[in-house]
C-alpha positions in Angstrom: 153.5 62.5 47.2 153.2 65.1 44.2 154.1 61.3 42.6 151.7 59.4 44.6 148.8 61.8 43.9 150.0 61.5 40.1 149.5 57.7 40.0 146.2 58.0 41.7 144.9 60.2 39.6 142.9 58.9 36.5 144.2 59.9 33.1 141.2 62.0 32.0 142.4 63.9 35.3 146.1 63.2 35.4 147.5 64.4 32.1 144.9 68.0 31.1 146.6 69.0 34.6 150.5 68.1 33.3 149.6 70.3 30.1 148.3 72.8 31.9 151.6 72.4 34.4 154.4 71.8 31.4 152.4 75.6 29.4 152.8 77.8 32.6 156.1 76.1 33.3 158.0 76.3 30.1 157.1 80.0 30.0 158.0 81.1 33.7 161.4 79.8 32.3 161.2 81.4 29.1 159.8 84.5 30.6 163.1 83.7 33.3 165.5 83.7 30.2 164.3 87.0 28.6 163.4 88.9 31.3 166.8 88.0 33.5 169.0 86.9 31.1 169.0 83.8 33.3 171.0 82.6 30.4 171.0 78.9 27.6 170.2 76.9 31.0 166.9 78.4 31.2 165.9 78.1 27.6 167.6 74.5 27.5 165.1 73.9 30.8 162.0 75.9 28.8 162.3 73.3 25.4 162.4 70.3 27.2 159.2 71.2 29.0 157.6 72.3 25.8 158.8 68.8 24.2 157.4 67.1 27.0 153.7 69.1 26.5 154.2 68.3 23.0 154.0 64.7 24.0 151.8 64.7 26.2 149.1 66.9 24.2 149.5 64.3 21.1 148.8 61.2 23.7 146.2 62.7 24.6 144.6 63.2 21.1 145.6 60.5 19.9 143.3 58.7 23.3 140.1 61.2 22.4 140.3 59.9 18.5 140.2 56.5 20.1 137.7 56.7 21.7 135.8 59.1 20.0 135.8 56.0 16.9 134.7 53.4 19.7 131.9 55.2 20.4 131.2 55.9 16.9 132.0 52.0 15.9 129.8 51.1 19.2 126.6 53.2 17.6 127.4 51.3 14.2 126.6 48.0 15.6 123.8 46.6 16.2 
């Protein structure tokens, strides 16, 4: 069900949701690893989630940059 919802949502809604979820989930995993000494498994999964979130942030940043450049090119051309 969640996969279907994420596929239906547009890029500009889906990606920020994934980024927010990734930051919160990674923070929770690091908290569990630090506070409860859950072991290296929680730290490893948290690091993976941080990496996944960083890739998502990079993707959104590139899309915003491409959109801005396209808009500027459209305004410059008569």
